[in-house]
C-alpha positions in Angstrom: 209.9 144.1 111.4 211.5 145.6 108.3 215.0 144.7 109.4 214.3 141.1 110.5 215.7 138.6 107.9 216.0 141.5 105.3 219.8 141.6 105.9 220.2 138.1 104.4 219.9 139.3 100.9 219.9 143.1 100.9 223.2 143.7 102.8 225.3 140.6 102.0 227.4 140.2 98.9 225.6 137.6 96.8 227.2 135.4 94.2 226.5 135.9 90.6 223.4 133.9 89.4 224.2 132.6 86.0 226.5 135.5 85.2 223.8 137.9 86.4 224.6 140.3 89.3 221.9 140.7 91.9 221.2 144.4 92.2 217.6 144.8 93.4 215.7 143.6 96.5 212.0 143.9 97.1 210.1 143.0 100.2 206.4 142.7 101.0 205.5 142.4 104.7 201.9 141.9 105.8 201.6 142.6 109.5 199.3 142.9 112.5 200.1 145.2 115.5 198.0 145.7 118.7 198.5 147.5 122.0 198.5 145.5 125.2 198.6 148.0 128.0 197.4 146.8 131.4 198.7 149.8 133.3 198.0 153.5 133.3 198.7 155.4 130.1 197.4 158.8 131.1 200.4 160.9 130.1 200.0 159.7 126.5 196.6 161.4 126.3 197.3 164.4 128.6 195.1 163.0 131.4 197.9 162.8 134.0 199.4 159.9 135.8 196.4 157.6 135.9 193.8 156.3 133.5 190.7 158.0 134.8 189.0 160.6 136.9 185.8 161.2 138.9 183.0 163.7 138.2 181.1 164.8 141.3 179.4 167.6 143.0 181.6 170.4 144.4 181.5 169.3 148.0 182.9 165.9 147.0 185.6 166.8 144.5 188.4 167.8 146.9 188.2 164.5 148.7 187.0 162.0 146.2 186.9 163.5 142.6 188.6 165.5 140.0 185.9 167.6 138.2 182.8 169.4 139.3 179.9 168.1 137.2 178.6 171.6 136.6 181.7 172.5 134.7 180.8 170.0 132.0 177.0 170.3 131.8 175.7 173.6 133.0 173.1 173.6 135.7 173.1 176.9 137.6 170.0 176.0 139.7 171.9 173.1 141.5 174.6 174.8 143.5 174.0 173.6 147.0 176.0 171.0 148.9 173.3 168.4 148.3 172.9 169.3 144.6 172.2 166.5 142.2 174.7 167.3 139.5 176.3 165.3 136.7 178.4 162.5 138.2 180.3 159.3 137.4 183.6 157.5 137.6 185.4 157.6 134.3 188.1 155.1 133.3 190.0 154.6 130.0 191.4 151.4 128.6 192.9 152.6 125.3 193.5 150.0 122.5 195.0 150.3 119.1 194.9 147.7 116.3 196.8 148.1 113.1 196.6 145.8 110.0 198.9 146.7 107.1 201.4 145.8 104.4 204.9 147.3 104.4 206.8 147.6 101.1 210.6 147.8 101.1 212.9 148.3 98.1 216.7 148.3 97.9 218.6 149.1 94.7 222.4 148.9 94.0 223.6 151.9 92.0 227.0 151.8 90.3 226.8 155.2 88.5 228.1 157.8 88.9 230.0 156.0 91.7 230.3 152.4 92.7 228.9 151.1 95.9 226.0 153.6 96.0 222.5 152.3 96.9 219.0 153.6 97.1 216.3 152.4 99.5 212.6 153.2 99.9 209.8 152.0 102.2 206.1 152.7 102.5 203.4 151.1 104.7 199.7 150.8 103.7 197.7 150.5 106.9 194.3 150.2 108.5 194.3 151.8 112.0 191.6 151.3 114.6 191.7 153.2 117.9 189.4 152.9 120.9 189.7 154.9 124.1 187.7 152.1 125.9 185.8 154.6 128.0 183.8 153.1 130.9 181.6 155.1 133.2 180.4 153.7 136.6 178.0 155.1 139.1 176.8 157.6 136.6 174.2 160.3 137.5 172.6 162.2 134.5 171.0 165.6 134.5 167.6 166.4 133.0 166.4 169.5 131.1 162.7 169.4 130.3 162.2 165.8 129.2 165.7 165.3 127.9 168.3 163.4 130.0 172.1 163.9 129.5 174.9 161.7 130.8 178.7 161.9 130.9 178.8 159.6 127.9 176.5 162.0 126.0 178.8 164.9 126.9 182.0 163.3 125.6 180.2 162.0 122.5 179.2 165.6 121.6 175.5 164.9 122.1 174.7 167.5 124.9 172.9 170.5 123.5 170.6 172.5 125.8 168.5 175.0 123.7 166.8 178.1 124.9 163.4 176.3 124.6 164.7 173.6 127.0 166.2 175.9 129.6 167.0 179.6 128.8 169.3 179.9 131.8 171.5 176.9 131.1 172.0 177.0 127.3 174.9 174.9 126.1 176.2 173.8 122.7 177.7 170.4 122.0 181.3 169.3 122.2 182.9 169.4 118.7 186.6 168.8 119.4 188.4 166.2 121.5 185.4 163.9 121.5 185.5 160.4 123.0 182.9 158.2 121.4 183.6 154.5 120.5 186.1 153.3 117.9 187.8 155.4 115.2 189.4 153.8 112.1 191.2 154.9 109.0 192.8 153.3 105.9 195.8 155.2 104.4 199.4 155.4 103.5 202.1 155.8 106.2 205.1 158.1 105.8 207.4 157.3 102.9 211.0 156.7 103.8 213.7 157.4 101.2 217.4 156.9 101.5 220.7 157.2 99.5 223.7 155.5 100.9 227.2 154.2 100.4 228.6 150.7 101.0 231.8 151.3 102.8 232.4 147.6 103.3 230.7 144.5 102.0 231.8 140.9 101.9 230.0 137.6 102.4 230.9 137.8 106.1 230.5 141.4 107.0 229.1 144.7 105.9 229.0 148.4 106.8 226.6 150.7 105.1 225.8 154.4 105.8 222.9 156.3 104.3 221.1 159.6 104.5 217.3 159.5 104.8 214.3 161.6 104.0 210.9 161.2 105.6 208.0 162.3 103.3 204.6 162.6 105.0 201.6 161.8 102.9 198.7 161.7 105.4 196.0 164.3 105.5 196.3 166.1 108.8 193.9 165.4 111.7 191.5 168.1 112.7 191.3 167.3 116.4 187.7 166.1 116.4 188.4 163.1 118.5 190.8 162.6 121.4 192.2 159.3 120.1 191.6 159.6 116.4 193.0 157.1 113.9 196.0 158.5 112.0 198.4 156.7 109.6 201.4 159.1 109.6 203.4 161.4 111.7 201.3 164.5 111.4 202.8 166.0 108.2 206.3 166.4 109.5 209.2 166.2 107.0 212.3 164.6 108.4 216.0 164.1 107.7 218.1 161.3 109.1 221.2 159.2 109.0 221.4 155.4 109.2 224.1 152.9 109.8 223.6 149.2 109.0 226.4 146.8 110.0 227.1 143.1 110.6 229.9 140.6 111.1 230.0 136.9 111.2 231.2 135.8 114.6 231.1 132.0 114.3 230.8 129.3 111.6 231.4 125.6 110.8 230.7 123.5 107.8 226.9 123.6 108.3 226.0 126.8 110.0 227.1 130.4 110.9 226.2 133.1 113.3 226.2 136.8 112.4 226.0 139.8 114.8 224.0 142.8 113.5 224.0 146.4 114.7 221.9 149.1 113.1 221.5 152.7 114.2 218.9 155.1 112.8 218.5 158.8 113.7 215.9 161.1 112.4 214.9 164.7 113.0 211.4 165.7 112.3 210.8 169.4 111.5 207.9 171.6 112.6 204.5 171.7 111.0 201.1 173.0 112.0 198.7 170.5 113.6 195.3 170.9 115.2 196.0 170.3 118.9 194.0 170.9 122.1 195.6 173.1 124.8 194.3 173.5 128.3 194.0 176.6 130.6 196.8 176.7 133.2 196.1 175.5 136.7 196.0 179.1 138.0 192.7 179.4 136.1 191.2 176.0 136.8 192.3 172.8 138.5 194.1 172.1 135.3 192.8 168.6 135.1 190.8 167.9 131.9 189.9 171.6 131.9 189.7 171.7 128.1 186.3 170.2 128.6 185.1 173.0 131.0 182.3 175.2 129.7 183.3 178.6 128.3 181.7 181.7 126.8 182.4 184.7 124.6 183.0 188.1 126.1 179.7 190.0 126.6 177.5 187.3 125.0 173.9 187.5 126.2 171.2 184.8 125.8 173.6 182.5 124.0 174.8 179.1 124.8 178.0 178.2 126.6 180.3 175.7 124.9 183.0 173.2 125.9 186.3 175.1 125.9 187.9 172.4 123.7 185.8 173.8 120.8 188.0 176.9 120.7 191.1 175.6 122.4 191.6 173.0 119.6 193.5 175.1 117.1 196.6 175.4 114.9 199.7 174.6 117.0 203.2 174.7 115.5 204.6 171.3 116.5 208.3 170.2 116.2 208.8 166.5 117.1 212.5 166.8 117.1 214.9 163.8 117.4 214.1 160.2 117.1 216.7 157.4 117.7 216.4 153.7 117.1 219.1 151.2 117.7 219.0 147.5 116.9 221.2 144.7 118.1 220.6 141.1 116.9 222.0 137.7 116.3 221.3 135.8 113.1 221.8 132.0 112.9 221.9 130.5 109.4 222.0 126.8 108.4 221.4 125.7 104.8 218.5 127.9 103.6 217.1 128.6 107.1 217.7 131.8 108.9 216.7 132.6 112.6 217.0 136.2 114.0 216.8 137.1 117.7 217.1 140.8 118.6 216.6 143.8 120.7 215.4 147.3 119.5 215.7 150.5 121.5 213.6 153.5 120.6 213.7 157.1 121.9 211.9 160.3 120.8 212.2 163.8 122.2 209.4 165.6 123.9 207.8 167.8 121.3 208.2 171.6 121.1 205.0 173.5 120.5 203.8 177.1 119.8 200.2 178.3 119.9 199.2 180.2 116.7 196.5 182.8 116.1 195.2 183.4 119.7 193.3 186.6 120.5 193.5 187.7 124.2 190.4 188.6 126.1 187.8 186.9 123.9 186.9 183.8 125.9 186.5 182.8 129.6 185.8 179.7 131.6 182.3 179.9 132.9 181.4 179.9 136.6 178.9 177.2 137.5 176.2 179.7 138.6 176.3 181.8 135.4 172.8 182.8 134.1 172.8 182.7 130.3 170.2 185.5 130.2 172.7 188.1 131.4 176.0 189.4 129.8 179.0 187.2 130.1 181.5 189.5 131.7 184.6 188.9 133.8 182.5 188.4 137.0 180.8 185.4 135.3 184.2 183.7 134.6 186.8 181.7 136.6 189.9 183.9 136.7 188.8 186.4 134.0 189.1 186.2 130.2 191.8 184.1 128.8 195.1 185.5 127.5 197.8 183.5 125.6 199.8 183.4 128.9 196.9 181.6 130.5 197.2 178.6 128.1 199.3 175.6 128.9 201.1 174.8 125.7 202.7 171.8 127.5 199.4 170.1 127.4 199.5 170.0 123.6 202.8 168.3 123.5 203.5 164.6 123.1 205.9 163.7 126.0 209.3 162.1 125.5 209.0 158.4 124.9 211.3 155.4 125.4 210.5 151.9 124.5 212.3 148.5 124.4 211.4 145.8 121.8 212.4 142.2 121.6 211.8 140.4 118.3 212.4 137.1 116.5 212.2 135.9 112.9 212.4 132.6 111.1 213.0 132.6 107.3 213.9 130.3 104.5 215.9 131.2 101.3 215.2 129.6 98.0 215.4 130.3 94.3 212.3 131.0 92.2 214.6 130.8 89.1 218.3 130.7 88.9 218.7 134.5 88.6 216.1 135.3 91.3 216.9 134.3 94.9 213.9 134.7 97.2 212.9 134.5 100.9 209.9 133.7 103.0 209.8 134.5 106.7 207.6 134.9 109.7 208.3 136.9 112.8 207.0 138.7 115.9 207.9 141.3 118.4 206.8 142.8 121.8 207.5 146.4 122.6 207.7 147.5 126.3 207.0 151.1 127.3 209.4 152.6 129.9 206.6 154.8 131.4 203.0 155.8 130.8 203.7 158.1 127.9 203.6 155.3 125.3 201.6 152.3 124.4 202.9 148.8 124.8 202.3 146.6 121.8 203.0 143.3 120.0 203.3 142.6 116.3 203.2 139.6 114.0 204.3 139.5 110.4 204.9 137.5 107.3 207.8 138.5 105.0 208.1 137.7 101.3 211.1 138.9 99.4 212.8 138.5 96.0 216.1 139.7 94.5 216.8 140.2 90.9 
C-alpha cells in the first residue's frame, strides 16, 4: 500500500512551483487489513498440515484421533479401553484484523552530495487475533464437584488441587494458551533509508537506497499461541532497495508508466520466547507441548503442561526477506490509476534453544500417581535432554505470497508551492501454502509535497 500512487510525486522530477523546488513528501495512509483463509493453515501455527485434531481415549487415537485425553488432563483411574476420558474434536479458524495508519516521509538532500535522499516510514496499528477454536462432541472430566473441558484446558483454567484429587494433581496452562481474541495497539517497525538518485526525469527514474529496520515493539512472552504483536519480534534488519520506472506510452491527454521495485532485507538474530516440542521419538510429536510433565523426583506435587517450561528463550534469526513489485500506472490530467503485482518471500527461520538443563523434566505417563516420586519409570521416554527437543517446531516456516493491488488517486495543489494527492486503494494477498495467512487490505492515502 505504501508504494501505490506514492511514485507520482516522490520519485518523479517535479517542476518548480513559483520558483520553489519541491524537496519533501509526506504521506498518511489509514488502512484496514484482514485475513480471509478458508483452507488449512496448520503449518503457520505448528499444528501440522491441517487445521485441527481429535482428543480421544487411547483405544481410539490410532484410528480416529491425534491425542490421548489423559495427556492433557490427568486421570490415572481411567485407563481401561472403555475409560471415559477427556475428548473432543478441535478445529481452528484463525482470523486477524488490523487497523492502522502508516506514515511515510521522503526528503531530497543536496548536501554533501547532490541526488541524495532520505526516507522513513512507521505504522501505528491496532491488531486483533483470534484462533477461532471450536470444539465438537466434547466430553469433560470431573474431579470432586468440578468439571473440566478441553476449552478449560487451553484457556489455562484446569487446576486440580490435592484437596480435589491427591493422585491427579495438575497445575494450569500458563504458556501457549488459546482463549478468545487477543488485541494490542502499538508501533510497528520503523524503516529508515538513505539513497541516491542515479537517474530522474519526468519520464523515468532509477533510485537505489540502503535500509535499516528498527524494531520498537515490546517482545511477546509466549503466553498465547496467537498473540497480537505489532512488530517483527525485536529483530534489527539491513536491506537494499531499488525503485525504478519508465514511461512506455503517451499522447496529448494521458500517459502510461511501468514501475519495478525490488526490496531485500536481512533480519538478524534476537531472543524471543518460543514454544518447542519434544521430538516424536518421545511422544507422537503432535501438539505434544501441551502434554503433562513433571519435575524429576517430585512427590505429592502437581503435574503441569509441558508448554509451561518448554516456552523459553530461543535465539531466532529470520534471515532473508525479498519483495518485488511490478505495476502499470495510467495518468490523465490529475487522475492516476495503478494496477500491480507484488511478490513476497521470506526464509525459514533459524533457531537455537537457550538455557536448557538436561534431566530435569519428563513427559508424564497417563497412569502416574502423584503421591509417589516422579522418576524415569513414570515418564514417557525418560527425562528430557536438549537433544530430545524439536527446535524445528519453534521456527516460522518459509513463506511465499502473491499480491495484486489497485489504486486510484487525484493530484491537486493546496497552494501553488504545495502539490498534494488523495487516493484510495485495495489489495488481496494469496498464500502459496498453509504457512501464511491470506488477507485483503483497503486504504486511503493523503499526501503533500513542499
